N, C-alpha and C positions, 0 to 999 in steps of 0.2 A: 819564716814563713805564716801567712796571716791565712787561717780558713775561710773558705768563701763561702759566707754565706747564701745558700738559696732560700729563694722565696719560690715554690711552687704551689700554684693553685689551681685546684681540678675544676674544670669549668663547667659552672652549671652546678657545684656542689652544694650552694647556699639557695639556689634559686626557686621559686614553688611551682606547683604545676604549670605544664607548658600550657593548659586552655583550661580558664576557671567557667562552672557553670554558664554564667552569663553571656561566655564567649561560645558555647555550646547552644545555646538557647536562640542566640542571634543568630550564628548557621544554619539552627533548624528552620529558623521563620525565613532567611532569605533561600534556602534551598524549597517552599513550598509557595514562595512568590515566584520563584523561577519556573517551577512546574505550573501552575497557574497558569502564567503569561503562556508557555508552550500550550497548554490545553486550549486557552481561551485563542491564539492564532490558529489552531487546528479546525476547531467550531466556524471562526469565520471562514477558513478558507472552504471546508465542508458546506456550510449555510450557501454563500456568494457562488460557488462552483470557481475559486478562482486557482485551480492546481494543473495541472499540465494543460497545454492545449489539445483538444480532441479532432482527430481527425475529420476532415468536411465530407469525403466523400468518401463512404465505402463499399469497395470491389464485391463483398459477398453480403447479399441479404437473403433472408429466409421470406417466402413468399407467403407460406402458407404450410403448415403441420396436421398430422390427422394419426390420431393413437390408433391401433390395431391390436395393441395387445397390452398387458400389464407394465411391460417395459420395451415394446417394441411401437416404431412409428415409423410411417412415410413422411418426407418432408421434400417440399420444392423449392430451391437456392437459386437465386438469380445469379452468375459468374459472368461477369461484361455482356457480350450477347446472348447467353446463351442459359435455358433456364435447367437445373438436373433435377433429375428424381430421385433423393436417395432414401434406401431403406436402415435406419440406425435402429441396432440393437445394444445391448449394455455393452456387449462383447464388439462389435466393429459397425464400421458403416458402410454400404454396399451401393455403388450405383447402379438404379436400377434400368434408368433410361433418360437419355440427354434429347432436350426438346429445344426447336429452337425458341428465338426472344419474340414475345406475339406483338404484332405492328401494334395494336390498339392496347396502352396501359390498363384500359376497364377490363381486360378480357386476360385473365390468368388461367394458369393451366390447374 
């Protein structure tokens, strides 16, 4: 019988490092380029208001506000055809009075 000569080789036993310093430098430069492009696009979107479409009609509008204390105020808000007088504090919002919508838009509560 002949002895079978087995030639086993370890994969990657004589190979060099996985990445050279040149590869690491190239990867870092490309990462910086990608981040710069993302930041530039974000700046363009913010500058030219190219984000999500805004609602044209607001259902709730603040008509007026008046400070009555350091953290308290009275706010008149318009909701559909009704104006609400609200008392606003740091802890809660209270309905003070409900007013009908004025017929003349120049006359506000």
